[in-house]
C-alpha positions as CSV (number, residue, x, y, z in Angstrom):
1,M,-5.4,22.7,8.5
2,E,-6.9,20.3,6.1
3,Y,-3.8,18.5,4.8
4,E,-5.3,16.3,1.9
5,S,-7.2,19.1,0.3
6,L,-4.0,21.4,0.7
7,R,-1.9,18.6,-1.0
8,A,-4.3,18.3,-3.9
9,S,-4.2,22.0,-4.4
10,A,-0.3,22.0,-4.0
11,L,0.1,19.3,-6.8
12,A,-2.4,21.1,-9.0
13,G,-0.1,24.2,-8.5
14,T,-3.6,26.1,-7.0
15,L,-1.9,27.2,-3.7
16,S,-1.5,30.9,-3.2
17,G,1.4,32.6,-1.6
18,D,-0.6,33.1,1.5
19,D,-1.5,29.3,1.3
20,W,2.5,28.5,1.4
21,R,3.1,31.2,4.0
22,A,0.7,29.7,6.6
23,I,2.0,26.1,6.0
24,R,5.7,27.4,6.4
25,R,4.6,29.3,9.6
26,Q,2.8,25.9,10.9
27,A,6.0,23.9,9.9
28,R,8.1,26.0,11.7
29,Q,6.0,25.6,14.7
30,G,6.4,21.8,14.2
31,D,3.2,20.9,12.7
32,V,4.0,17.5,11.1
33,G,1.6,17.6,8.5
34,A,2.7,21.3,7.3
35,E,6.3,19.8,7.5
36,F,5.6,16.9,5.3
37,L,3.4,19.1,2.8
38,L,6.6,21.5,2.4
39,G,9.0,18.6,2.0
40,F,6.5,16.8,-0.5
41,A,6.0,20.2,-2.6
42,E,9.6,21.6,-2.2
43,V,11.6,21.5,-5.8
44,S,15.0,21.6,-4.1
45,A,16.2,18.2,-3.1
46,R,18.2,19.6,-0.1
47,T,15.1,21.4,1.2
48,R,13.1,18.9,0.3
49,R,14.8,16.3,2.2
50,K,15.0,18.8,5.2
51,W,11.5,19.0,5.6
52,L,10.7,15.3,4.9
53,T,13.3,14.5,7.4
54,R,11.8,16.3,10.0
55,A,8.2,15.2,9.4
56,A,9.8,11.7,9.5
57,N,11.4,12.4,13.2
58,H,8.1,13.6,14.4
59,G,6.5,10.6,13.1
60,H,4.7,11.1,9.5
61,A,4.3,7.8,8.2
62,E,4.4,8.7,4.5
63,A,7.3,11.1,5.0
64,F,9.5,7.9,5.7
65,F,8.1,6.3,2.8
66,V,9.0,9.3,0.7
67,L,12.3,9.5,2.1
68,Y,13.0,5.5,1.1
69,G,12.2,6.9,-2.4
70,G,12.4,3.0,-4.1
71,Y,16.0,2.3,-2.8
72,P,16.7,-1.3,-1.9
73,V,15.4,-1.8,1.3
74,H,19.0,-3.2,2.7
75,N,20.2,0.5,1.5
76,A,17.1,2.8,2.7
77,G,18.5,3.6,5.8
78,G,15.8,1.7,7.8
79,W,13.0,4.5,6.3
80,L,10.6,1.8,4.7
81,E,10.6,-0.3,7.8
82,R,9.5,2.6,10.1
83,S,7.3,4.0,7.5
84,A,5.6,0.8,7.3
85,E,5.6,0.1,11.0
86,R,3.9,3.4,11.2
87,G,1.1,2.5,9.0
88,C,2.0,4.0,5.7
89,A,0.1,1.3,3.4
90,D,2.4,1.8,0.1
91,A,5.5,1.0,2.4
92,Q,3.6,-1.9,3.9
93,S,3.0,-3.4,0.5
94,A,6.6,-2.6,-0.5
95,L,7.9,-4.8,2.1
96,G,5.5,-7.2,1.4
97,C,6.7,-7.2,-2.0
98,Y,10.5,-7.2,-0.4
99,Y,9.8,-10.3,1.5
100,A,8.3,-12.4,-1.4
101,W,11.4,-12.8,-3.3
102,E,14.8,-14.5,-2.9
103,P,17.1,-13.7,-1.5
104,H,15.1,-12.2,1.4
105,R,12.3,-14.4,1.1
106,D,10.3,-14.5,4.3
107,E,6.9,-15.8,3.8
108,V,5.6,-15.0,7.2
109,K,6.9,-11.3,6.9
110,M,5.7,-11.4,3.4
111,R,2.0,-12.3,4.6
112,H,2.1,-9.9,7.7
113,W,3.1,-6.5,5.6
114,Y,0.7,-7.6,2.7
115,G,-1.9,-8.0,5.4
116,Q,-1.5,-4.9,6.7
117,A,-1.7,-2.9,3.4
118,A,-4.8,-4.9,2.5
119,L,-6.5,-4.0,5.8
120,Q,-5.9,-0.2,4.4
121,G,-7.6,-1.0,1.0
122,G,-4.5,-1.6,-1.0
123,G,-5.9,-3.8,-4.2
124,T,-2.5,-5.2,-5.3
125,A,-1.9,-5.9,-1.4
126,M,-5.4,-7.8,-1.1
127,Y,-4.6,-10.1,-4.0
128,E,-1.3,-10.8,-2.5
129,Y,-2.5,-11.4,0.8
130,G,-5.4,-13.7,-0.6
131,L,-2.8,-15.5,-2.3
132,S,-0.9,-16.1,0.6
133,L,-3.9,-17.2,2.6
134,L,-5.0,-19.6,-0.4
135,L,-1.7,-21.4,-0.6
136,G,-0.8,-21.3,3.0
137,E,2.1,-18.9,2.8
138,G,3.5,-17.7,5.9
139,G,1.1,-19.4,8.1
140,P,-2.0,-22.1,7.7
141,A,-4.2,-22.0,4.6
142,D,-7.4,-20.1,5.1
143,P,-9.5,-20.9,2.0
144,E,-12.6,-18.6,2.8
145,G,-10.3,-16.1,4.2
146,A,-8.7,-16.2,0.8
147,V,-11.7,-16.1,-1.2
148,A,-12.9,-13.2,0.8
149,W,-9.6,-11.0,0.2
150,L,-9.5,-12.2,-3.4
151,E,-13.2,-11.0,-3.8
152,K,-12.1,-7.3,-2.4
153,A,-9.3,-7.3,-5.0
154,A,-11.2,-8.6,-7.7
155,V,-13.3,-5.2,-7.4
156,T,-10.6,-2.5,-6.9
157,D,-8.8,-1.0,-9.9
158,A,-5.2,-2.5,-9.4
159,H,-3.5,-4.0,-12.1
160,T,-4.1,-7.4,-10.3
161,A,-7.8,-7.4,-10.1
162,E,-8.3,-8.8,-13.6
163,E,-6.1,-11.9,-12.0
164,A,-8.0,-12.1,-8.8
165,R,-11.0,-12.5,-11.0
166,R,-9.7,-15.6,-13.1
167,L,-8.1,-17.1,-9.8
168,L,-11.7,-16.4,-8.3
169,A,-13.6,-18.3,-11.4
170,D,-11.1,-21.2,-11.2
171,V,-10.8,-21.9,-7.5
172,L,-14.5,-21.7,-7.0
173,G,-15.4,-23.2,-10.3
174,D,-13.2,-26.7,-9.5
175,G,-13.0,-26.4,-5.7
176,L,-9.1,-25.9,-5.5
177,Y,-7.1,-25.5,-2.4
178,G,-9.7,-26.4,-0.2
179,V,-12.2,-23.9,-1.4
180,A,-15.5,-25.1,-1.5
181,R,-17.1,-25.4,-5.2
182,D,-19.3,-22.7,-5.9
183,P,-20.3,-23.0,-9.5
184,E,-22.6,-19.8,-9.4
185,R,-19.8,-17.7,-8.1
186,A,-17.4,-18.9,-10.4
187,E,-19.8,-18.1,-13.6
188,Y,-20.0,-14.5,-12.1
189,W,-16.3,-13.9,-11.6
190,K,-15.8,-15.7,-15.3
191,A,-18.3,-13.0,-16.5
192,Q,-16.6,-10.0,-14.9
193,S,-13.2,-11.1,-16.1
194,L,-14.9,-10.9,-19.7
195,K,-15.9,-7.8,-18.9
196,F,-12.8,-5.9,-18.5
């Protein structure tokens, strides 16, 4: 089964009764993607939790994240950590954010989880990871790596893209934080910042 298209169809309300029956049949046979899809689309909270828990117990990373549901990490029953460890970019980014603030601040964990989410294309995570590399939070400063990640973040549609463009214009223009001055690139990012 092609779950991404089925998921999009489920969200749009365009799946037929035959489609749902096939998904249910697959889920009952232990198909983790079908279990997640049933849990994701289910209206009844009890049935939703049942299918999501089954999918999570079978290792579906996003099911862990949905079960976490935005609870404070210490009250989430380990769902967020398990989801992040299994590769869910949203969970990785959420853990990065969690470890960025007091009283749980841990710069090493923050940098690690933002880095993992950034590798999967999360725009906000790219910005936060680039910033941690720039400032040397959670490990040694890496000015070149920071600029590379900030440039990736600057071209995303994440809400932090504008911040990344402005920061790039400043650090490249003035040679801040060990970044080599590059007036031409600084001007480019300044112009990009003004476009949006």
